PADRENSE-280073 format. One line per field, with one value per residue (C-alpha): residue number from 0; residue in three letters; chain; x, z negated, y negated. Coordinates in pm, whole numbers. Layout:
<sites>
num [NUM ...] .
residu [Ala ...] .
chaine [A ...] .
px [X ...] .
pz [Z ...] .
py [Y ...] .
</sites>
This chain:
<sites>
num [0 1 2 3 4 5 6 7 8 9 10 11 12 13 14 15 16 17 18 19 20 21 22 23 24 25 26 27 28 29 30 31 32 33 34 35 36 37 38 39 40 41 42 43 44 45 46 47 48 49 50 51 52 53 54 55 56 57 58 59 60 61 62 63 64 65 66 67 68 69 70 71 72 73 74 75 76 77 78 79 80 81 82 83 84 85 86 87 88 89 90 91 92 93 94 95 96 97 98 99 100 101 102 103 104 105 106 107 108 109 110 111 112 113 114 115 116 117 118 119 120 121 122 123 124 125 126 127 128 129 130 131 132 133 134 135 136 137 138 139 140 141 142 143 144 145 146 147 148 149 150 151 152 153 154 155 156 157 158 159 160 161 162 163 164 165 166 167 168 169 170 171 172 173 174 175 176 177 178 179 180 181 182 183 184 185 186 187 188 189 190 191 192 193 194 195 196 197 198 199 200 201 202 203 204 205 206 207 208 209 210 211 212 213 214 215 216 217 218 219 220 221 222 223 224 225 226 227 228 229 230 231 232 233 234 235 236 237 238 239 240 241 242 243 244 245 246 247 248 249 250 251 252 253 254 255 256 257 258 259 260 261 262 263 264 265 266 267 268 269 270 271 272 273 274 275 276 277 278 279 280 281 282 283 284 285 286 287 288 289 290 291 292 293 294 295 296 297 298 299 300 301 302 303 304 305 306 307 308 309 310 311 312 313 314 315 316 317 318 319 320 321 322 323 324 325 326 327 328 329 330 331 332 333 334 335 336 337 338 339 340 341 342 343 344 345 346 347 348 349 350 351 352 353 354 355 356 357 358 359 360 361 362 363 364 365 366 367 368 369 370 371 372 373 374 375 376 377 378 379 380 381 382 383 384 385 386 387 388 389 390 391 392 393] .
residu [Met Asn His Leu Arg Thr Arg Ala Val His Ala Gly Gln Ala Pro Asp Pro Ala His Gly Ala Ile Ala Thr Pro Ile His Gln Thr Thr Ala Phe Gly Tyr Gly Thr Leu Glu His Gly Ala Ala Ile Phe Ala Gly Lys Ala Pro Gly Tyr Arg Tyr Ser Arg Phe Ala Asn Pro Thr Val His Ala Leu Glu Ala Lys Met Ala Asp Leu Glu Gly Ala Pro Ala Ala Leu Ala Met Ser Ser Gly Thr Ala Ala Thr Ser Ala Ile Val Leu Gly Leu Leu Lys Pro Gly Asp Asp Ile Val Phe Leu Gly Pro Leu Tyr Gly Gly Thr Glu Asn Leu Phe Arg Ser Leu Ala Gly Arg Phe Gly Ile Arg Ala Ile Asp Ala Ser Glu Gln Gly Leu Thr Ala Ser Leu Thr Ala Asn Thr Arg Met Val Trp Val Glu Pro Leu Thr Asn Pro Ser Leu His Leu His Asp Leu Ser Gln Val Ala Ala Leu Cys Lys Ala Arg Gly Ile Ile Ser Val Ala Asp Ser Thr Phe Cys Thr Pro Cys Leu Thr Arg Pro Leu Glu His Gly Ile Asn Leu Val Met His Ser Met Thr Lys Tyr Leu Gly Gly His Gly Asp Ala Thr Gly Gly Leu Val Ala Gly Ala Ala Ala Leu Val Ser Ala Ile Arg Gln Thr Gly Leu Gly Gln Val Gly Gly Asn Leu Ala Pro Gln Glu Ala Phe Leu Phe Leu Arg Gly Ile Lys Thr Leu Pro Leu Arg Met Ala Ala His Cys Glu Gly Ala Leu Ala Val Ala Arg Phe Leu Ala Ser His Pro Ala Val Ser Ala Thr His Tyr Pro Gly Leu Asn Glu His Pro Gln His Ala Leu Ala Gln Arg Gln Met Gln Gly Gly Tyr Gly Gly Met Val Ser Phe Glu Leu Ser Val Gly Thr Arg Ala Gln Ala Ala Ala Val Leu Asp Arg Leu Thr Leu Phe Thr Gln Ala Val Ser Leu Gly Asp Val Asp Ser Leu Ala Cys His Pro Ala Ser Thr Thr His Ser Phe Ile Ser Pro Glu Ala Arg Ala Lys Asn Gly Val Gly Glu Gly Leu Ile Arg Leu Ser Val Gly Ile Glu His Pro Asn Asp Leu Ile Ala Asp Leu Ala Gln Ala Leu Ser Cys Leu Pro Leu Ser Ser Gly] .
chaine [A A A A A A A A A A A A A A A A A A A A A A A A A A A A A A A A A A A A A A A A A A A A A A A A A A A A A A A A A A A A A A A A A A A A A A A A A A A A A A A A A A A A A A A A A A A A A A A A A A A A A A A A A A A A A A A A A A A A A A A A A A A A A A A A A A A A A A A A A A A A A A A A A A A A A A A A A A A A A A A A A A A A A A A A A A A A A A A A A A A A A A A A A A A A A A A A A A A A A A A A A A A A A A A A A A A A A A A A A A A A A A A A A A A A A A A A A A A A A A A A A A A A A A A A A A A A A A A A A A A A A A A A A A A A A A A A A A A A A A A A A A A A A A A A A A A A A A A A A A A A A A A A A A A A A A A A A A A A A A A A A A A A A A A A A A A A A A A A A A A A A A A A A A A A A A A A A A A A A A A A A A A A A A A A A A A A A A A A A A A A A A A A A A A A A A A A A A] .
px [8923 8927 9185 9134 9506 9398 9060 9194 9388 9158 8770 8556 8791 8892 9145 8951 8756 8797 9231 9334 9447 9532 9469 9098 9096 9033 8693 8753 8406 8132 7873 7839 7643 7366 7283 6909 6639 6440 6779 6854 6509 6553 6858 6740 6428 6623 6518 6856 7193 7441 7596 7432 7605 7942 7743 7559 7781 8080 8282 8610 8421 8184 8495 8584 8225 8256 8573 8492 8180 8336 8624 8349 8110 7868 7593 7609 7891 7819 8179 8164 8392 8497 8455 8247 8043 7947 7849 7630 7420 7380 7207 7034 6920 6781 6667 6388 6287 6170 6427 6694 7032 7237 7608 7878 8124 8409 8400 8617 8577 8468 8166 8049 8048 7830 7566 7516 7418 7178 6894 6896 6899 6761 6522 6723 6826 7192 7223 7565 7534 7894 7765 7412 7509 7358 7031 6918 6997 6768 6429 6107 6234 6569 6626 6976 7311 7626 7965 8344 8469 8795 8727 8899 9145 9116 9124 8815 8639 8284 8157 7960 7782 7585 7534 7407 7176 7037 6948 6847 6544 6462 6468 6709 6971 7351 7625 7998 8265 8576 8805 9081 9018 8993 8833 9196 9111 8772 8415 8142 7887 7986 7889 7551 7607 7373 7620 8009 8163 8504 8710 8901 9118 9331 9408 9240 9406 9695 9938 9776 9729 9308 9035 8739 8422 8249 7935 7855 7560 7220 7135 6780 7000 7234 7052 6865 7173 7297 6973 7080 7413 7467 7123 7064 7353 7622 7922 8007 8402 8603 8722 9079 9027 8882 9145 9411 9171 9174 9553 9582 9355 9555 9818 9619 9687 10048 10038 9832 10013 10341 10120 10001 10368 10507 10245 10241 10636 10584 10295 10510 10837 10578 10418 10749 10850 10845 10736 10404 10161 9928 9948 9618 9658 9423 9719 9861 9798 9740 9462 9143 8956 9234 8989 8743 8996 9115 8790 8682 8991 9203 9541 9655 9516 9586 9855 9689 9829 9777 9955 9903 10245 10267 10267 9957 9994 9990 10343 10441 10265 10381 10748 10733 10558 10783 11115 10976 11170 11044 10640 10484 10235 9951 9560 9514 9620 9663 9942 10281 10410 10424 10207 10152 9860 9754 9392 9262 9371 9269 9048 8856 8900 8518 8360 8331 8639 8381 8307 8652 8763 8466 8625 8942 9112 9311 9571 9855 9696 9897 9782 10038 9920 10232 10337 10557 10895 11091 10989 11339 11373 11006 11138 11447 11246 11011 11254 11479 11129 11054 11395 11297 11067 11094 11040 10782 10867 10613] .
pz [-13427 -13607 -13399 -13061 -12948 -13048 -12864 -12559 -12552 -12654 -12609 -12319 -12238 -12385 -12240 -11925 -12024 -11711 -11731 -12066 -11855 -12075 -11798 -11650 -11321 -11042 -10883 -10521 -10361 -10243 -10329 -10622 -10594 -10839 -10830 -10737 -10620 -10925 -11144 -10847 -10854 -11209 -11163 -10899 -11139 -11405 -11661 -11638 -11689 -11389 -11094 -10743 -10541 -10615 -10501 -10831 -11072 -11049 -11354 -11323 -11295 -11610 -11806 -11737 -11832 -12137 -12238 -12159 -12313 -12660 -12613 -12549 -12838 -12561 -12579 -12174 -11877 -11519 -11327 -10947 -10637 -10731 -10939 -10689 -10653 -11036 -11028 -10738 -10860 -11205 -11010 -10782 -11036 -11284 -11124 -10843 -10612 -10787 -11103 -11187 -11296 -11509 -11523 -11711 -11460 -11381 -11252 -11026 -10718 -10537 -10826 -10764 -10387 -10437 -10675 -10439 -10158 -10379 -10318 -9908 -9895 -10179 -10333 -10679 -10752 -10920 -11161 -11297 -11633 -11648 -11596 -11839 -12044 -12103 -12288 -12046 -11750 -11868 -11687 -11695 -11466 -11620 -11648 -11686 -11823 -11678 -11885 -11859 -12201 -12086 -11732 -11439 -11370 -11622 -11933 -12119 -12361 -12395 -12757 -12706 -13005 -12933 -12573 -12713 -12962 -12738 -12510 -12745 -12882 -12518 -12387 -12140 -12034 -12116 -11924 -12010 -11783 -11974 -11698 -11882 -12218 -12174 -12498 -12678 -12738 -12699 -12688 -12583 -12736 -13065 -13048 -12945 -12559 -12367 -12075 -12038 -11683 -11582 -11281 -11362 -11076 -11283 -11674 -11666 -11444 -11491 -11214 -10881 -10751 -10799 -10742 -10940 -11139 -11483 -11631 -12012 -12234 -12321 -12161 -11964 -11842 -11695 -11587 -11386 -11240 -11168 -10942 -10745 -10732 -10660 -10531 -10326 -10242 -10258 -10449 -10623 -10728 -10625 -10851 -10705 -10841 -11161 -11246 -11222 -11432 -11714 -11671 -11725 -11983 -12204 -12219 -12228 -12570 -12541 -12202 -12347 -12619 -12406 -12176 -12447 -12596 -12275 -12193 -12493 -12456 -12094 -12186 -12442 -12212 -11940 -12222 -12298 -11895 -11788 -11477 -11600 -11680 -11857 -11952 -12030 -12252 -12575 -12770 -12819 -13076 -12896 -12697 -12744 -12824 -13036 -13306 -13131 -12934 -13329 -13371 -13070 -12952 -13172 -13104 -12893 -12635 -12303 -12028 -11828 -11800 -11574 -11563 -11327 -11200 -11280 -10911 -10843 -10449 -10235 -10122 -10459 -10567 -10259 -10320 -10698 -10565 -10250 -10529 -10725 -10745 -11008 -10988 -10678 -10483 -10471 -10599 -10836 -11193 -11527 -11322 -11497 -11241 -11291 -11026 -10914 -10743 -10595 -10681 -10483 -10192 -10250 -10538 -10513 -10149 -10114 -10320 -10230 -10303 -10515 -10747 -10763 -10856 -11073 -11295 -11265 -10977 -10834 -10578 -10835 -11068 -11068 -11219 -11354 -11437 -11679 -11652 -11903 -11785 -12061 -12127 -12110 -11724 -11623 -11823 -11610 -11297 -11365 -11456 -11144 -10948 -11121 -11092 -10759 -10864 -10960 -11351 -11509 -11618 -11924] .
py [-9191 -9521 -9682 -9811 -9705 -9367 -9353 -9478 -9163 -8911 -9065 -8914 -8612 -8270 -7974 -7873 -7547 -7340 -7392 -7560 -7850 -8131 -8422 -8419 -8253 -8443 -8319 -8385 -8262 -8440 -8166 -7918 -7554 -7540 -7184 -7111 -7355 -7395 -7521 -7758 -7840 -7943 -8108 -8351 -8427 -8507 -8238 -8016 -8137 -8084 -8229 -8242 -8484 -8709 -9035 -9027 -8869 -8662 -8505 -8737 -9007 -8898 -8865 -9228 -9347 -9210 -9285 -9702 -9670 -9554 -9862 -10112 -9967 -9892 -9589 -9606 -9697 -9687 -9659 -9818 -9887 -10232 -10521 -10678 -10366 -10344 -10739 -10712 -10322 -10560 -10888 -10623 -10362 -10569 -10926 -10972 -11231 -11546 -11497 -11738 -11643 -11915 -11890 -12046 -12174 -12176 -11806 -11599 -11754 -11436 -11359 -11768 -11699 -11394 -11600 -11896 -11685 -11477 -11753 -11774 -11366 -11207 -11538 -11495 -11850 -11909 -12196 -12361 -12464 -12614 -12996 -12960 -12718 -12351 -12453 -12733 -12498 -12262 -12202 -12038 -11791 -11781 -11356 -11342 -11542 -11453 -11555 -11466 -11492 -11634 -11811 -11750 -11955 -12245 -12014 -12201 -11969 -11962 -11848 -11540 -11558 -11864 -11751 -11356 -11553 -11815 -11500 -11272 -11566 -11607 -11257 -11334 -11079 -11147 -11065 -11096 -11046 -10929 -10847 -11112 -10951 -10592 -10382 -10458 -10813 -10910 -10661 -10865 -10620 -10662 -11009 -10945 -10981 -10687 -10578 -10609 -10580 -10534 -10543 -10195 -10318 -10591 -10442 -10132 -9964 -10183 -10076 -10197 -9880 -9822 -10047 -9988 -10192 -10089 -10217 -10090 -10145 -10009 -9727 -9828 -10110 -9911 -9642 -9879 -10028 -9697 -9618 -9958 -9964 -9581 -9404 -9703 -9923 -9632 -9816 -9502 -9469 -9186 -8914 -9027 -9354 -9233 -8994 -9283 -9522 -9241 -9210 -9629 -9670 -9459 -9670 -9998 -10090 -10079 -10270 -10556 -10602 -10688 -10897 -11107 -11159 -11244 -11468 -11661 -11705 -11809 -12085 -12211 -12290 -12426 -12646 -12796 -12840 -13182 -13094 -12956 -13208 -12892 -12582 -12348 -12079 -12030 -11866 -12236 -12411 -12721 -12559 -12703 -12369 -12208 -12208 -12029 -11795 -11694 -11589 -11406 -11268 -10969 -10862 -11168 -11421 -11216 -11222 -11465 -11828 -12135 -12472 -12793 -12959 -13357 -13412 -13199 -13150 -12805 -12874 -12881 -12570 -12420 -12539 -12333 -12054 -11976 -11987 -11739 -11397 -11165 -11319 -11163 -11396 -11181 -11284 -10980 -10979 -10746 -10540 -10424 -10650 -11039 -11227 -11548 -11738 -12091 -12061 -12353 -12157 -11836 -11687 -11988 -12097 -11963 -12265 -12622 -12863 -13070 -12748 -12648 -13022 -13030 -12694 -12790 -12615 -12874 -12815 -12808 -12552 -12262 -11908 -11652 -11291 -11223 -10841 -10649 -10760 -10913 -11300 -11440 -11303 -11434 -11767 -11795 -11739 -12000 -12237 -12176 -12224 -12574 -12716 -12805 -13037 -13399 -13468 -13657 -13991 -13926] .
</sites>
């Protein structure tokens, strides 16, 4: 199977050997019978294949992990109960007190908030490289670099090949949160990144009805993360959720194509609107990193668009958001339904006003998750919402 569109349907699963079911069965059980004492002992010791307890492994979850490992080109993958659970397991499973983690901001607000809490609670220092640059921010104790290929919510790109090469030369683990891109648009491991993670809640599920996270990469790294994330913290994914993700991923390439088509049309409309001072979307020719986006992304530029109002106040942002009818105000993203939010008061309210200002998360910034509706309907909704604002004289 050479094509990702085919692998999204078939990878990691086959008709159920017990009854021939085409859809992967939901193994809704806590424990698994292992027959004899000796066989049970062998499973617990890792000397025999098999399942023992769903906190550690479950057949439905395993099918999901196999599918995502295939799509990301990874030797191994681990599914967890949320994106934050996956992030926490990566950090706690691979770092120790005295280590530094360097991140290329801006990040998703929840991730940045977690990183900034590590020093006081676990003795792991987080360093924001957005001011001095990555090279200047590395220390003798740096053990991990965290990057979002497409940042939230500013839609700035980071060159994954450059990040990976720098980390490899210094023996540093590189991690990419590729939630915005999915394997359809960017596969970080192909650029030399060590680990890729996702909030599966977003595009991978795609329908706003399941919460989960995933990390994929080298087997040794994933095994260490699994031991912490499942064995010690207990952030396992439920089989019902795994089934929903398996179903959602089958249509991921088709949905991503529609998201990208709609987002580009919406971005072009916003870029020409007199009440909008800036539109952030890497598919626009005028985006300062459009050339990098062309090299690093395949098949489109994603379904996320952010824009800044000419009068950049919270009141003006509220006026626009509260008039929207097709876009639902909500903080998630990647759904088939279009969503809109005000990052400064929601997703990035956890970080300081100074950090928000430095990363361009102002009061007039609105983030859109463009769904799969017809672009013309979405543009009409935005047009009527923006009509309440005074037009820029520039």
